[in-house]
N, C-alpha and C positions, 0 to 999 in steps of 0.2 A: 210403115217400115217393117221389114221382116228379116230377121237374122236367124240362122240355124247353126247350132254348134254340134257338128257331127264328124266323127273321124271318117276318113275316106272309106275304110272297110265297112263302116256301119251303113253308109249310103246304099251300097249294094244290098245289104241285108234288109234295109228298110223297104226296098221295092217289093219284097215278097210278103210284107206284113199287112194284114187286113184288120178290119175292125174287130175281129175275133180276139185280138190281144187287149182290147180296151178293158181296163180293170183287172187284167190277169196278172201272172207272176213272171212273165217273160216279155221280151221285146222292149223297145225304148219306152221310158215314161215321157209322155208329151206334156210340156209345161208352157202355158201361155203367160206372157208377161205384158201387163198393161202399164204404160208409162206416158207421161205428158211430154211428147216430143213435138208438140205444136202449141202456139200461143204464148201467153205471158209467162207460163211456168215451164218453158222449154228447157232452160238451164237446170231446173230442178229435176225434171224427168231424165235428162241426160245423166245426171249424177246418180239417180236411182238405178239406172242401168249399170253404171260403173260399180255401184255397190253389189248388185247381183253378180256381175262378172268377177269381182274380187272374191266373193264366196266361192265361185266355181274354181278360180285360180287357187284358192286355199284348200278346198276339199276334193276337187276333182269333178269331172263332168259325167260321173256315174255314181249311183247310190243304190245300195241294196243289191248289187250285182246287175243293175240295169242302166243302160245309157240314158242320159238326160237330153231329150231333144227340146231345145228352147226356141220358141217362136215369140218375137216381140211385136206388140201391136201398139201403134201410137194413138193417143188421145189428146184432147186439148183442154182438159180440166173441167169440161161440162159433163153433167150426168148422161146426156144423150150420146156423147161420143164414147163414154165409158161402156155403156150398154151395147152400143153398136160393135165396139171392139170385142167385148166379151162374147157376144153372139157369134161373131165371126170365128173366134178361137174355139168356142165350144161346139157350135153347130156345123161349121165347115172344116175346121182343122182337127176336130175331135180330140181336144186336149184332155188330159186326166186331171190336171191341176191348173188353176188360174192364180197367178201371183200378181197382186196389185189390187186396187189402183193407188194413185198418189194423192189426189186432191179430196177435200172433205165431202162435198156433195156427190162426187163420183162414188165414194165409198158407200153412202146411203143407197144409191141406185144399184150398186153391185150386190149389196146385201140382199136387196129385194129380188134381183135377178137370180141369185144363188138358190133362192128357195124354189125356183122352177126347174133347177138342174141338180137334183139330189145325187146324181151319179158322179159329180165333179166336186172336188175339194177346192175352196177358195181360201187363200192365205193373203191377207191384206198386205199391200206394199208399205205405205206410210200414211194413208189418209187418216185424218184425226178428228172428224166430227163426232161429238158425243153420241148422237142418236144411232150411229151405225151399229153399235153393240148394246147400248143401253135401252133402246126401244125395239121391241119385237125382234130380238136377235135371231139369226139364222143358224141352224144346227151344223151347217157345213161351211160356215164362215168363221175364220180364226184370225185374231189380230194380236200380233206380237209387239206392237207398239202402243204406248200410252196414248190417250186422246189429248186434244189441245188444252183442255182444262187441267188435266194431270200435269201437262208440260208447264203450266203456270205455278205449280206448287212451290211456295217459298218466296216468290217474286213480290206479291203484294205486301207481305210482312216486311221484307227487306227494304223496299223503297219508302215505306212509311216509317219504320223504326230506325233504319240506319242512314238512309239518304234524307230523311226529313220532309218527304213529299206528302203534304196533307190534302192537296186538291189536285185532281188530274182530269184532263179531257182525253178522249180516245178518238183515233181515226183508224178505220178498219175497212177491209174489203167486205162487200155486202154479200156474204155467203156463209154456209154452215160452219166451216172450220174456224173462221175468225170469230164467229158468234161464240163458239166453244172456248176459244182462247181468252176472249174478254170475260166470258163467264167465270173462268177459273181465276183470272186476275182480280175481277171485281169482288168475287165472293170473299177472298182472303184480305184484299186491301180494305174493303169496307168494314169487315169484322175487326181489323186492326184499328179502325178509327178514321180511315180516309173517306174522302167525298169525290165521287165522279160527277163533275158539273155539266158535262155535255158529251154526247156520243155522236160522232160524224161517220157516215158510211159512204163509200165510193164503189162504183162498179168494178168488178174484176177486169183488168186490162185498161184502166184509166191511164191516159197519156198526159193530160193537161190538169195539173193540180192547182192552178192559179186561184180558182174560186175557193177551194178548200183552205189553202194556205191563208188567203185573205180573211177567212172567217174564223181562223183559229183564235180562241180567247187568249188574252194576255194577262189574265188575273189568276192563273193556275200555276202550281209549282212545277208541273211537268206535263208532257203530252206522251200518251201511250200510242205506239204505232203498230197496228196489226196489218202490215203489208209485207209482201214477199215478191221475189223475182223481179221482173221488169217494173212492176208497180213500185216497189220499194226504192229502186234506183232512180226512177223518174221523180218520185216525191223528194227524195233527199237532194238531188241535184237542183231541183227548182226551189226547194226551201233554202238551200245555201245561197242561191242567186238572189233570193228575195231578202237576204239578210237575217233569216231566222236564227235565233240564238236561245230558244227555250231548252230547258232540260228535257231529254228524251228518255223514254223507256221502250224497249224493243220487245215485240212479240217474238216467238221462237224463230220464225222464218225471216224476221227482219234482220237478224244478226247471224244468219246462217252463212256458210261459205259461199253460197250462190250470190249473196249481196256483198259480203266482206271483200270478195275478190274483184269487185267492180272498180271501174276507173272513174276519174273525175272527182268533183267536189263532194260527192256522196261519202267518200272515205273519211273526210275531215269531220263530218257530223257524227260519226259513229264511235270514235274513240272515247272510252269512259261510260258508254251506255250500258246500263244494267238490263239484264234479260234473264230468261230461264228456258230450259228445254232438256231434251234427253241426252245431251252430251256436252262436253266442254273440250275445245280443241287442244288445250295445253295440259290436260289432266295427266299427271305423272304415273297413273296406274300402268303396270307392266303389260297387262293384256290389251289395254287401249292403245298403248304405244306400238305394240306388235301389229295390231290391226291397221294403224295409220301407215306404218312402214309397208305392209303388204299392199295397201291401196296405192301408195306412191310408187312402189316397185312394179305394179301391174300396168301402169300407164305412163307415157312420157309426160314431162312436166307441162308441156303446152297443151296436152289433151285432158287435163284434170285440174282440180283445185289444189291449193297447197296442202289441204287436209280434207278428209271426206266430209261432205255435208251431212246434216241429219237425215236427208232424203236417201243419200247413199247408205248410211248406217241402217236405216229402216229396211231397205231392200236387201242388204247384206244379212240382217237378222232373220228376215222372213225366208230367205233362201237357205240359210243355215238350219232353221227349224225344220224345213221341208227335207233337207238332206239327212239330218239326224234321225227323223222318224222313218224315212225310207230305209235307212240302214237298220233301224230297230226292227222293222217288219220284214226285212230281207227282200224288199221290193214288192211285196204282196199287197195289191190294191183291190183284191176280190171282196165280195160281199159289201159292195158300196163303200169301200175304203174303211171298213169297220176298225180294223187294227191300226191303220194309219192315223185315223182321226182320234182314236183312243190315245195313241201316243202324243199327238199334238195337244190334246186337252190336258194331259198331266205332265207335259215336258217341263223341266226346269232348265231353261236356256241359259247357258253360261256365256252371255253376250259380252262384247268388248266394252259396252257402256253400262254394265251391271246385270245382275241376275234378273231374268224375266220369268214369271209364271202367269198362268191364265186363271181368271175367276170363272164362276159358273156360266157366265155369258160368253166365254172364250175371249175375254178382254184382258189385255196385259196389265199386270201389276209390276212396277219397275222402279227405277232410280231416276230422280230428277236433279238437275244442276242449276243453281243460281249462279250467274256469271256476270262479268263485265268485259267489254271489248277493250283490248290492249293492242298497242303497235309492237310488233316483234323487231328484233335487231335487223332483220332483212327487209323491213318496211312493210311486210304483210301484216294484216289485221287478224286477230284470233280472239276466241273467247277464253277467259281465264276463270277458274273456279272461285267462287265466293263461299258457297256452302252446298252441301249435298243432302238431299232428302231421299231416304230409302223406303221401299214398300209402299209407294203411292198408289192408292186404289182409286177406282172410278168415282166414288162418292167423296173423295178428297178428305177422308177421315171423318166426315160428318155422318151422323146416324142415318141410315138408309131411308127411313120414313121421313125424317126432316129434310133430307136432300131432295127427295121426290117432290116435296111441297114447294121447293124453290121454282120449279118449272123448267122447261127445256130451253136451251140457249136460243136467244133471238136478239133482235136489235135493242130491245129494252129489258130483257131478262138476263141476269137477275136484277131485281131492284137493289139499290145500294143500301144495305142494312147492317146494323152493328151486330145483329144475331140472326141466325137462320134456324 
């Protein structure tokens, strides 16, 4: 899918623009946006695009004196589709900036591709695999969202010490982002004294969860669910139909707006579920509430969620960072975007979900929210703040050398240990 945001007058001007403008100080800035508009994460990608559009509606469709030409490229959450999309945007459309992708393994693939295109700046959309910036980071890849492990900060401690869950089994989609989510949860939960008795993995896009539901242990205090999009809805509906009544713990995308707005029995299973992530729907912060209202005002109710999802917020923040730094350098992308990238590296982003800065690997340090799902007066579900953790870094507050010894997130890493 391809959409361009150009004023009528700029279309005529664009016809005379050649590649001589690439990386210059004039003409439109071409921005390619990667979003999952196909497959099980379609609803997530659609809200990512809404987040980007909300930023444009807030700050305008030009920056640093240059128009922003936006080209949206669909992916399906697979690394191959992300790279194909990026190649099309970079090598055919000749974009200056790539904004995206959305899904974890896509992010790792785009990081690697970015190293082959030093003339282009890549700003992550919301993909959250740890390796994307922690392992062999790319000098022209910037991530203004925390990774999935950072999004778990505070949750393990909360469910052990406040909810009293001492034993947990996990169910998760079998790919890099959910490995990272479980990594963050397990690291904190096990240090608090908890035990993870079993880890079950399902392919992305699973429709029939019957065998997984049948194999869930009944001797644990709770089940952690690392599922999102259509997978989450399918699991919850089938779990309710099977009479499942275990305590649930949600990964970040398990209790996101893309799932909370779903229909059917899935809704019943979510009320009261603890989780954590980079935002809380009902947070009373003034800047957050202003952002939510702008999102709501930008789209008709039937064309959006009641509140922006974390995918929408991620793309909003990425777009805002891009606009801020284009303004800072007055649209100058010469010298391989040197000034622009310098701005991104040192930017203190006053985001609606808390202040965001980047570390030496151009990875976000930010605020995380421990939440529980509540039903609002209008019947909609939302996440409500339990506690807030500020300045969460990629090593989760663990000494960098000790953190490195834990290993990279995978099906069985980290081991469940009381100390790392």
